[in-house]
C-alpha positions as CSV (number, residue, x, y, z in Angstrom):
1,M,5.9,14.0,-13.2
2,F,5.4,10.8,-15.1
3,E,2.8,11.0,-17.8
4,M,0.1,8.2,-18.2
5,D,-1.4,8.1,-21.7
6,C,-5.1,7.1,-21.7
7,P,-7.5,6.7,-24.5
8,M,-10.5,7.5,-22.2
9,E,-9.3,10.8,-20.7
10,P,-6.0,12.4,-19.9
11,A,-4.4,10.8,-16.8
12,R,-1.1,11.4,-15.0
13,V,0.7,10.7,-11.8
14,V,1.5,13.8,-9.6
15,P,2.8,14.4,-6.2
16,A,0.1,13.9,-3.6
17,V,-1.4,16.7,-1.6
18,A,-3.9,16.9,1.2
19,A,-6.7,17.9,-1.2
20,H,-6.4,14.6,-3.0
21,V,-7.2,12.7,0.3
22,E,-10.4,14.8,0.7
23,S,-11.5,14.2,-2.9
24,L,-10.6,10.4,-3.1
25,A,-11.5,9.2,0.4
26,P,-15.4,9.2,-0.1
27,R,-15.0,7.3,-3.4
28,L,-12.7,4.5,-2.4
29,R,-13.7,1.3,-4.0
30,E,-15.5,-1.3,-2.0
31,A,-12.7,-3.9,-2.1
32,D,-10.3,-1.3,-0.4
33,R,-13.0,-0.5,2.1
34,R,-13.4,-4.2,3.0
35,E,-9.7,-4.6,3.4
36,I,-9.4,-1.6,5.7
37,R,-12.3,-2.8,7.9
38,A,-10.5,-6.2,8.1
39,A,-7.2,-4.7,8.9
40,F,-8.2,-1.8,11.2
41,G,-11.8,-1.8,12.0
42,R,-11.7,1.9,11.2
43,P,-13.2,4.3,8.6
44,A,-11.4,4.2,5.2
45,E,-11.2,8.0,5.1
46,A,-9.1,8.0,8.4
47,I,-6.8,5.3,7.1
48,L,-6.1,7.0,3.7
49,G,-5.3,10.3,5.6
50,A,-3.0,8.4,7.9
51,G,-1.2,6.8,4.9
52,F,-0.6,10.2,3.3
53,R,0.6,11.7,6.5
54,N,3.1,8.9,7.2
55,A,4.4,8.5,3.7
56,K,8.0,9.0,2.9
57,R,6.9,9.5,-0.7
58,C,3.3,9.6,-2.1
59,W,1.7,10.1,-5.4
60,T,-1.8,10.6,-6.8
61,V,-3.1,9.2,-10.1
62,V,-5.4,11.8,-11.5
63,A,-7.8,11.3,-14.5
64,G,-8.4,14.9,-15.9
65,A,-8.4,16.8,-12.7
66,R,-10.1,14.0,-10.5
67,P,-8.0,11.9,-8.2
68,I,-8.6,8.1,-8.9
69,A,-5.8,6.5,-6.7
70,M,-3.2,7.3,-4.2
71,F,-0.1,5.2,-3.4
72,G,3.1,5.5,-1.6
73,V,5.6,4.1,0.8
74,G,5.2,4.4,4.5
75,R,7.7,4.5,7.4
76,R,8.7,1.6,9.5
77,P,11.0,1.5,12.5
78,H,13.6,-0.2,10.2
79,P,14.7,2.6,7.7
80,R,15.4,0.2,5.0
81,I,12.0,-1.5,5.1
82,G,9.1,0.5,3.5
83,T,5.3,-0.2,3.6
84,A,4.0,-0.2,0.0
85,W,0.3,0.8,-0.3
86,L,-2.2,1.8,-2.9
87,L,-5.9,2.9,-2.4
88,A,-8.1,3.7,-5.3
89,S,-11.6,4.6,-6.6
90,E,-13.6,2.2,-8.9
91,D,-12.4,4.5,-11.8
92,F,-8.9,3.3,-11.4
93,E,-9.7,-0.1,-12.8
94,R,-10.4,1.4,-16.2
95,Y,-6.7,1.9,-16.6
96,G,-5.6,-1.7,-16.4
97,R,-3.4,-1.5,-19.6
98,Q,-1.6,1.5,-18.2
99,L,-1.1,-0.1,-14.9
100,R,0.5,-3.2,-16.4
101,R,2.8,-1.1,-18.5
102,E,3.8,1.4,-15.9
103,G,3.6,-0.5,-12.6
104,P,7.2,-1.8,-12.6
105,Y,8.4,1.8,-12.9
106,W,6.5,2.9,-9.7
107,V,7.6,-0.2,-7.8
108,D,11.2,0.9,-8.6
109,A,10.4,4.4,-7.5
110,L,9.0,3.1,-4.1
111,M,12.1,1.0,-3.7
112,I,14.5,4.0,-3.7
113,G,16.2,4.1,-0.3
114,H,14.9,0.7,0.7
115,D,15.9,-3.0,0.7
116,V,12.4,-4.2,1.2
117,L,8.9,-3.1,0.3
118,A,6.3,-5.1,2.3
119,N,2.7,-5.1,3.5
120,F,-0.3,-7.4,3.7
121,V,-3.2,-8.2,1.4
122,P,-6.4,-10.2,2.1
123,D,-6.4,-13.7,0.7
124,A,-10.0,-13.1,-0.4
125,N,-8.9,-10.3,-2.8
126,R,-7.6,-12.5,-5.5
127,V,-7.4,-9.7,-8.1
128,A,-4.9,-7.8,-5.7
129,V,-3.0,-11.0,-5.0
130,R,-2.5,-11.6,-8.7
131,W,-1.6,-8.1,-9.4
132,L,1.1,-8.0,-6.6
133,A,2.6,-11.3,-8.0
134,W,2.7,-9.8,-11.5
135,L,4.6,-6.8,-10.2
136,G,7.2,-9.1,-8.7
137,F,6.1,-9.2,-5.0
138,E,6.5,-12.5,-3.2
139,L,3.7,-14.0,-1.1
140,L,5.7,-15.0,2.0
141,V,3.4,-16.1,4.7
142,L,-0.4,-16.6,5.0
143,H,-1.5,-15.2,8.4
144,R,-4.7,-16.9,9.2
145,G,-7.5,-15.3,11.2
146,V,-5.7,-12.0,11.9
147,G,-8.3,-9.7,10.5
148,T,-11.0,-8.0,12.6
149,G,-13.5,-10.5,11.4
150,G,-11.1,-13.5,11.2
151,E,-9.9,-12.8,7.7
152,D,-6.7,-14.3,6.3
153,F,-3.9,-11.9,5.2
154,W,-0.9,-12.7,3.1
155,E,2.3,-11.0,4.0
156,F,4.0,-9.9,0.7
157,A,7.3,-8.3,0.0
158,A,9.7,-7.3,-2.8
159,F,13.5,-7.1,-2.2
160,R,16.3,-5.1,-3.7
161,A,18.6,-7.3,-5.5
162,G,21.1,-9.2,-3.2
163,T,19.2,-8.4,0.0
164,R,16.6,-11.1,0.1
165,E,18.5,-13.5,2.4
166,R,19.3,-10.8,4.9
167,Y,15.5,-10.3,5.7
168,L,13.8,-13.7,5.3
169,P,13.8,-16.1,8.2
170,R,15.5,-19.5,7.9
171,E,12.4,-21.5,9.0
172,P,9.5,-21.6,6.5
173,G,6.2,-20.2,7.8
174,V,7.8,-17.9,10.3
175,P,6.9,-14.1,9.8
176,S,9.9,-12.4,8.1
177,A,11.8,-9.4,9.4
178,A,9.7,-7.3,7.0
179,S,6.5,-8.3,8.8
180,A,4.5,-6.0,11.0
181,D,2.8,-7.2,14.2
182,S,-0.6,-7.3,12.4
183,P,-1.8,-6.5,8.8
184,R,-1.8,-2.8,8.0
185,V,-2.3,-0.9,4.8
186,E,0.0,1.9,5.7
187,G,2.3,0.5,8.3
188,D,2.5,2.5,11.5
189,A,0.7,5.3,9.9
190,E,-1.2,6.9,12.7
191,S,1.4,6.4,15.4
192,E,4.1,7.9,13.2
193,A,2.0,10.8,12.1
194,D,0.7,11.6,15.5
195,S,4.1,11.4,17.2
196,R,5.3,14.0,14.7
197,S,2.3,16.2,15.4
198,G,2.5,15.9,19.2
199,K,-0.8,13.9,19.4
200,G,0.8,10.8,21.1
201,A,1.1,7.4,19.5
202,R,-1.0,4.2,19.2
203,G,-0.3,0.7,18.2
204,P,0.9,-0.8,14.9
205,R,-0.9,-2.4,11.1
206,P,-0.2,-1.9,0.0
207,G,-2.7,-1.9,-2.6
208,T,-4.3,-3.0,-1.8
209,A,-3.0,-3.0,-4.8
């Protein structure tokens, strides 16, 4: 467990459990809901649950006893590439100072076992774009018009030291090896979760951050 000191109320990061999904899903911030609609065209509650089920590792930020964010790293077909994601409530933004201080620690935790952490973020979400850049993620390619309503999405990634050239394309503007077929908050969340549970599979999609 990694403690997060907060002057407002006690907050900490704990291993995620299914009850956290049930508590947080109805309170997701509007920016995250817009991103999910643009990426999936499906309810945010379903996507948060899929991200939790598909995660290799997943944590919850709780303030007192109340979940205010969940984040993790999702599975990809390539075992050394992970899908980094974070979904949060409006309360999460009160902890900006903590996030700046402790964010790099959690990026390192997500990177364990991976060479690349990647996902997509809407170009319109400038706060998330700036936050990802501050954490050390690179904005690789702007995919125009790929959202359900024609929204533009940035493909972003962070690389383990010494692995960047192995995964990036030689030609600028070409989607990298870390890229999915279309923007997804949790990677192949539902197809992976459903295949393990025997429900069958469906097609492919951070942090938001």
